N, C-alpha and C positions, 0 to 999 in steps of 0.2 A: 926365916925371908917372907912368910906374911905378915906374923908381927912389925918388922923393921916398915915396910908398904903401911899397915893401918896408922904406925906412929907417923911416916909423912903425911899422910896424908892428912889427918887428925890433926900435926903441927900445920898446915899450908888452909888445913878449912878455918883452923881459930883465927889463924894470920889475916885473914880474907873477912873473917868478921868484928874483928878489931879496924881494920883499915879502912873498914865502906865506911867507921862514922864521920875518919878524916877523909873522905873524899865528898862526902854527900853535903851537899850544896846545901845550907839553912835559910827557911824563910825569914823573913827582919820579920819583925815585931812591929805593927805598923798599929798601933789601937793607941798608939800618943798620934802616930800623925793624922792631921784633922788635914790638912792646906798641903796641895802639891800643883806648881803651876808649869804647866808644860806649851812649850813656845813649838808649832806644828806651821809653818805657811803654809802650805800645799793642804789646805783643811778646805775644803770646797761646800763643804754638803751636812744640812744635821745628824743624817745617817752614817755619813761617816763621825760624828761627833759619838753621839752613839752606843755606835760599837767600842770606840779605843777608851769610853768610859763604860762601861758594861766589862773591859776587859779589865781593868780595871779598880772598879767596886769588889771589894772582902765578900766572902763568900758569908 
């Protein structure tokens, strides 16, 4: 009985490990991206622009 539980937990663990790769979102490769144009109608100040620009700037 104990070995059966260990086998089941091991199998479920392996399935979860392999499924994680399928579920995780991939970050797009932005090294080749040189320009993006976003139209924001309600942008009213330079501070808003700076906040958005900082959020979109790669690390």
